[in-house]
C-alpha positions as CSV (number, residue, x, y, z in Angstrom):
1,M,64.3,35.9,5.2
2,R,64.3,33.9,2.2
3,A,63.5,36.6,-0.3
4,F,66.5,39.0,1.2
5,A,68.7,35.0,1.3
6,I,68.1,34.6,-2.7
7,V,68.5,38.3,-3.8
8,A,71.6,38.3,-1.6
9,G,73.3,35.0,-2.5
10,E,73.0,35.9,-6.5
11,L,74.6,38.7,-6.2
12,V,77.6,37.6,-3.9
13,L,77.5,34.7,-6.7
14,M,77.8,37.0,-9.1
15,A,80.8,38.7,-8.1
16,A,82.6,35.8,-7.4
17,W,82.3,34.7,-10.7
18,W,83.3,38.8,-11.7
19,S,86.6,38.2,-9.5
20,V,87.2,35.4,-11.1
21,S,86.4,36.4,-14.3
22,S,89.4,38.9,-13.3
23,R,91.4,37.5,-12.6
24,R,91.8,38.6,-9.2
25,R,90.2,35.5,-7.6
26,E,91.6,31.7,-8.0
27,L,88.9,29.8,-9.1
28,W,89.2,27.3,-6.4
29,H,89.9,29.6,-3.5
30,V,86.4,31.5,-4.6
31,I,83.6,30.1,-6.3
32,P,83.4,26.2,-3.9
33,L,83.0,28.3,-0.9
34,V,81.2,31.1,-1.5
35,L,78.6,27.8,-2.9
36,A,78.7,26.3,0.4
37,V,77.5,28.9,2.1
38,L,75.2,29.3,0.0
39,G,73.8,25.5,-0.2
40,V,74.5,25.4,4.4
41,T,72.2,28.7,3.9
42,S,69.7,26.9,1.9
43,I,69.6,24.3,4.3
44,F,67.9,26.0,7.1
45,L,66.1,28.5,5.0
46,A,64.1,26.4,2.1
47,P,60.9,25.8,1.5
48,D,60.1,21.8,3.0
49,A,59.9,19.8,-0.2
50,H,57.1,17.9,-1.7
51,P,58.3,15.1,-3.1
52,K,56.6,13.6,-6.0
53,V,58.3,10.4,-7.0
54,S,60.2,7.8,-5.3
55,T,63.6,8.4,-4.3
56,A,64.6,5.4,-5.9
57,T,62.8,6.6,-8.9
58,A,64.3,10.3,-8.4
59,L,68.0,8.8,-8.8
60,L,67.2,6.5,-11.6
61,V,65.8,9.6,-13.7
62,G,68.0,11.4,-12.5
63,A,71.5,9.4,-13.2
64,A,69.8,8.9,-17.1
65,T,69.8,12.2,-17.5
66,G,72.4,13.5,-16.6
67,V,74.5,10.5,-18.9
68,A,72.3,11.9,-22.0
69,L,72.6,15.6,-21.1
70,F,76.9,14.2,-21.3
71,V,75.9,12.9,-24.5
72,A,74.5,15.7,-26.1
73,T,77.5,18.3,-24.4
74,R,80.1,16.0,-26.2
75,I,78.5,16.3,-29.4
76,F,77.8,20.4,-29.1
77,V,81.5,21.1,-28.2
78,A,82.5,18.8,-31.1
79,I,80.4,20.9,-33.6
80,A,81.0,24.8,-31.5
81,I,84.0,23.7,-30.5
82,H,84.9,24.8,-34.7
83,W,84.3,28.7,-33.4
84,R,87.3,29.9,-32.4
85,P,86.0,32.2,-28.9
86,F,84.3,29.4,-28.0
87,A,87.2,26.5,-28.7
88,R,89.2,29.6,-26.6
89,H,87.1,29.4,-23.8
90,V,86.0,25.8,-23.4
91,I,90.6,25.2,-23.4
92,E,90.9,28.3,-20.1
93,A,87.9,26.1,-18.2
94,Y,90.1,23.3,-18.5
95,R,92.9,24.7,-17.8
96,E,91.8,26.3,-14.5
97,A,90.1,21.9,-13.8
98,A,93.9,21.3,-14.1
99,E,95.3,24.2,-11.9
100,E,93.7,21.7,-8.6
101,P,94.5,17.9,-8.4
102,F,92.8,16.1,-10.2
103,V,91.0,14.1,-6.8
104,R,90.3,17.5,-5.1
105,S,88.7,18.9,-8.1
106,L,86.3,16.3,-8.3
107,V,85.7,16.3,-4.5
108,L,85.6,20.2,-4.4
109,S,83.5,20.1,-7.0
110,L,80.8,17.0,-6.7
111,L,80.8,17.2,-2.9
112,V,81.1,21.0,-2.8
113,S,79.8,23.2,-5.3
114,V,77.3,20.5,-8.2
115,P,75.1,19.9,-4.0
116,S,75.6,23.4,-3.0
117,E,73.9,25.3,-6.1
118,E,71.1,22.7,-6.0
119,L,70.1,23.7,-2.5
120,F,70.0,27.0,-3.1
121,F,68.4,26.9,-7.0
122,R,66.2,24.0,-7.1
123,G,66.3,24.3,-3.0
124,L,65.6,27.7,-2.2
125,T,64.9,29.4,-5.0
126,Q,62.8,27.1,-7.0
127,R,60.3,25.7,-3.5
128,T,60.3,29.8,-2.1
129,L,59.3,31.0,-6.1
130,A,56.7,28.4,-6.3
131,E,54.7,29.8,-3.2
132,T,54.2,33.1,-5.3
133,A,51.7,33.7,-7.9
134,L,54.4,32.2,-10.2
135,G,53.3,29.2,-10.0
136,A,55.2,25.6,-10.2
137,G,56.5,26.6,-14.0
138,G,57.0,29.9,-13.1
139,A,59.4,29.2,-10.7
140,A,61.1,26.9,-12.4
141,A,61.8,29.0,-15.5
142,A,62.7,32.4,-12.9
143,A,64.5,30.5,-11.1
144,L,66.5,29.3,-14.2
145,V,66.7,32.7,-15.1
146,L,68.8,34.1,-11.8
147,Y,70.6,30.6,-12.0
148,V,71.9,31.6,-15.6
149,L,72.5,35.5,-14.4
150,A,74.6,34.3,-11.4
151,N,77.2,32.6,-14.2
152,L,77.3,35.4,-16.8
153,P,79.7,37.7,-15.0
154,S,82.1,33.9,-15.2
155,R,82.7,35.5,-19.0
156,S,83.1,32.1,-19.9
157,L,80.4,30.4,-23.0
158,P,80.8,27.1,-21.9
159,I,80.1,27.7,-18.4
160,V,76.9,29.5,-19.2
161,A,76.2,27.6,-21.9
162,G,76.5,25.1,-19.1
163,S,73.7,27.1,-16.9
164,I,71.2,27.4,-19.9
165,V,70.9,24.2,-20.5
166,G,71.7,22.4,-17.5
167,G,70.2,24.4,-16.0
168,A,66.4,24.1,-17.1
169,V,66.7,20.1,-17.0
170,W,67.8,20.7,-13.3
171,G,64.9,22.8,-13.2
172,A,62.0,20.9,-15.1
173,L,63.8,17.6,-13.3
174,A,62.8,19.4,-9.3
175,W,59.4,20.1,-10.7
176,W,59.0,17.0,-11.7
177,S,59.8,15.3,-8.7
178,G,58.9,17.7,-6.1
179,D,62.8,17.3,-4.9
180,I,66.1,18.4,-6.3
181,V,67.2,14.5,-5.2
182,A,66.9,13.9,-9.7
183,A,67.9,17.5,-9.9
184,L,71.2,16.5,-7.9
185,A,71.8,13.2,-9.6
186,S,71.7,14.9,-12.7
187,H,73.6,17.4,-12.3
188,V,76.5,15.3,-10.4
189,G,76.5,12.6,-13.3
190,W,76.9,15.2,-15.6
191,T,80.1,17.3,-14.1
192,G,81.7,14.4,-13.1
193,L,81.7,13.1,-16.2
194,M,82.6,16.2,-17.8
195,L,85.7,15.6,-15.5
196,V,86.4,12.4,-16.5
197,L,86.2,12.7,-19.3
198,P,87.1,15.7,-21.0
199,P,86.7,17.4,-25.0
200,H,90.0,16.3,-26.3
201,V,90.3,20.0,-27.2
202,G,93.8,19.9,-26.8
203,T,95.7,22.6,-24.5
204,A,97.0,24.7,-27.7
205,E,95.1,28.0,-29.3
206,P,93.0,26.5,-31.9
207,P,93.0,27.4,-36.0
208,P,91.2,30.8,-36.6
């Protein structure tokens, strides 16, 4: 049942991102809903967590990691923005975000999408794979691959880049802590900061 849920969830999320990138569906009308379903499913199916650190430690490390990831992202964007395709994709991503009222997008991101992603990828998927011959480390790597593949149909360079780097960090936190608390704190912190303090990339087409 868990294997079926993981495969089905992966395929549904890929299809959802493809519908968004193909302009057939609106991002805010599809992705949070799909992720919410995956998140709720994961609550019932995920193997039990085995925390290796206290909740307070996990929250502290997760929050600090989220801030560090935000700073690293801002530095990366400041450099990569000079590459025209990346600049165009970043501008498009923030234009899409601006199409939804800020408070609503903040709520959908931090209270729906982010927790659901962590429940599905670092909870259900990574924990399930850790019970196989892959072990904890192999499960973190495999969950990262699945996370990146799920985001590839977005055809968005910043989203894919974020899934690679962020997914690696959050998977490592889940591996280290034995739970998703640290990964969730990091993911929420990073996403919240990226929405509240977005990179200054402008709204016009980037120069050649």
